[in-house]
C-alpha positions, 0 to 999 in steps of 0.5 A: 575579402579584407578584415574591414570588409568582414567586420560589419557582417559579424559585429551584429551577431556579436552584439546580439550574443552579448545582449542575450548573455548580459541580460540580467535575471529578474523576477521572471527567471526566479519565479519560473525556476522556483515554480518548476521546483515546486511542481517537481514535488507536487505529489509530496505536496499533494500528500502532505496538504490535501489529505482528507478525513477520509485518507486519515483513516489509514494513517498512523499520524498526520504529516509531521513538522519534519515532513513539512520542513523537508519538503520546503528545503527540497523545493528551495534547493531545487529551485536554486539549482534550476535558477543557476543552470538557467543562468550558466545556460544564459551566459554561454554563446555556444548554441550547442549548450543551449540546446542541451540546456533546453533539452535537459529542461524538457526531459526533467518535465517527466518528474512533475508529469509523473507527480500530476499522474500520481495526484490525478490517480489519487483524487479522481476515481475515474483516473485510478487506472493510472496506478497499478490497475493499468496492468490489469487493463492492458497487461505487462506488455501493454504497460511497457509498450506504452511506456515506450510509445510515450518515451518515443513521442516525447523524444521527438517533441525534444528533437524538433520542437525544444524551443518552441515548447520551452518557451511555452512551458516557461510561460505556463510556469511563470503564471502558476509561480504563485502556487509556490507561495500558497504551498509554503503557507499551507505548509507553515499552517500545518506545522502550526496546527499539527495535532497527532491526538486523534490518530493515537491508539486508544487504551486497551481493556484489562485481561480477565482471568480464566482457566479454560484451556482453549484457544483460537488463532485466526490467520489472514494472509491478504490477498492469498488465492486458493487456486494459485497457492493449491490447485494450479500451482506454479511448478517452481513453488514449494509450499511444505508448511501449508501442505503439511497443515492441510493434511492434518486439518479441515480443508475447505476447497471452495471457500468464497470471501466476504468481499473483493477487497480488504476495506470490505472483507475485514469489516465482513469477517469482524462483524460476521455480516456481509459488507456492501460498501464502506466509507472512511469518516474519521481516523478512528471510524469507518462507515459500513453499509450492510447487504442486509440492511442498506443503512450506514452505520459505524464500525466501531460501534457494531457487535463484533467477534472481539466484543463477543469474545469479551462478553463471553469472558475470554481475552482478545488480541489483534496483530494487524495490518492496513485497518487501525484496529487499535483505534477501532476495538480498544475497548474489547482487546487486551493487545493490539498492534497494527501497521498502515500499508506501505505507500510513498507518503509513509515510507520516507523516514521521520528525521529531516536528512532522511526526509530530504534524501527520500522525498527527492528519491520518491520523484523517480519511482512509484511504489512498485517500481524503482531504478534504485532497486527496491522502491522505498515503499517495498522496503517499508513493507519489509520492515512492516512484515517483520514487525508483524511477524515478531508481535504475531509470534509473541501473541500466539504463544501468549497463554493469556490471550484466548482468541487472536486476529493476525492480519499479515501483509503477504502475499499482498504486493509489493513482492519483495521476497526471492524464493530461490534465495530465501532473501527479501531482494525481490523488486520491480516485479508487480506480477510474476513475484506474486509466486515468490509471496506465496513462497514467503507466506508458507515460510511465514506460517511455518515460523509461527508455528514453530514458535507456537510449539516451542511454547507448547501452545500448538496442540491446544490452539485451533488455528484457521489460516484463510484470506480476505480475497484472491489475487486480483491480478491472477489473470496476469500470472496464467491467463486465469482468475477465480474467486476461491480463498484458502480456508484451513482449520486445525482443530485444537488437539486434532491432526487428521485431514478432512476435506470439505467440498461444499462452497460457503462464504467465509463471512461464516468464520466469525461465528464459527470460531466463536462456537469453537471457542465456547466448546460447541464445535470440537471436531472436524466433522462438527465443523463440516455440520456446522458450516453445512447448516449455516450455508442453508442461511448464507448462500454463496450466491449472495457473496461479492 
């Protein structure tokens, strides 16, 4: 066949390729690229723009101008990258490169899909299983199998239908592209209206002078499980500090918490009343419904352990986690420090360069898992832990403070401590490393005790070590779970062990500690008598 004969069959193909290559980019391509980029940051946008007053209760401050500027810059640069990639793919005549570009586009779809998962789990109660509760529903192996199955289905779609799916998704991104303008407009409005005043901690009370040689320290280790810590302990777990305390203190083996979670239990502890439900109203208020009344009331206005301590002429302090204690009980405290729970939205830094990097990194991880090692939230959890421990050592050794509540974020997840190395290097282990966090809890108490002994306040201080609820994922550790929490009470000046087996609800801790502070209960035997009498009024069956 001659060249002249072959030319007509080749020319149309060249013309088609040339037409596709030279087709100019316009509004459609720009809109799709920036719409895709905007969706990649959907979770970040949701955290910054759609939080409610109920969310504000748990926040240290509202979204800052730096955070809003950073996410706008991130959407812009990522949109430019997508646009440049699409332009390069359009220019090439190599079909393999075009196929690779389409497949890459579909693989990157995992980012906005993961963001959508997080947003749905946050804003719809029925979908909260899309987060960590998934482990409780189907277990670690089930989660792994689900992830593998989802990846396999996605791979099949990309392999056989990448061209058709790309066309459909491009049309969807084009249709929702106006939301780029909406989010940017909301971000600019958020910058203009930024007001951190309602989130600020309030002024504290003045210290009073008293010469009584009685002090009480109430230590809450969040989510510490009695069974896993003391009864069915992992053979590799050593807890010498708490074992030592147990042998020289009042040790209750059947203590039941006020509730199943921190938002219920801590209000129960502070007020001394069982709480049925709670609802966030504002940055400085939590609405409670008590089991014995069924009427909603503001937590900050209820009689509580701190107001009673102050009313009795003593000084009270808090070093806390999770709840904004310093916005609630400021008028009754001479010292207060608190830290929020580490989440993705509050673990990405404060300055724009760091926010640019960490907002983008957060797209590829969750609070518990990260391909980069420890997640941003886990790293923030480490910083929070060290800050709380440092401040707790100061408060526990301050003789001006007569009563203090120390609420620690361990052994609660994320689990960051490696008990074999003694370093904070654990990562991506949401269940098995709970044992390591128990080891960290023991280490924490040991450091606190040594600090008090060095300050010569240990002997004359009554110390209660307890928890707000047991480990909710205990069944995933060894197939069993139970309702009990630790309750170890070291009386000032006493060092003989006393075991108490009667079941009781630890909501009674508030009144018991007040009785001890006022000198009405002084020995482990008197504690046992007091709890026995109070248990007749508050049966364990009333506990959640």
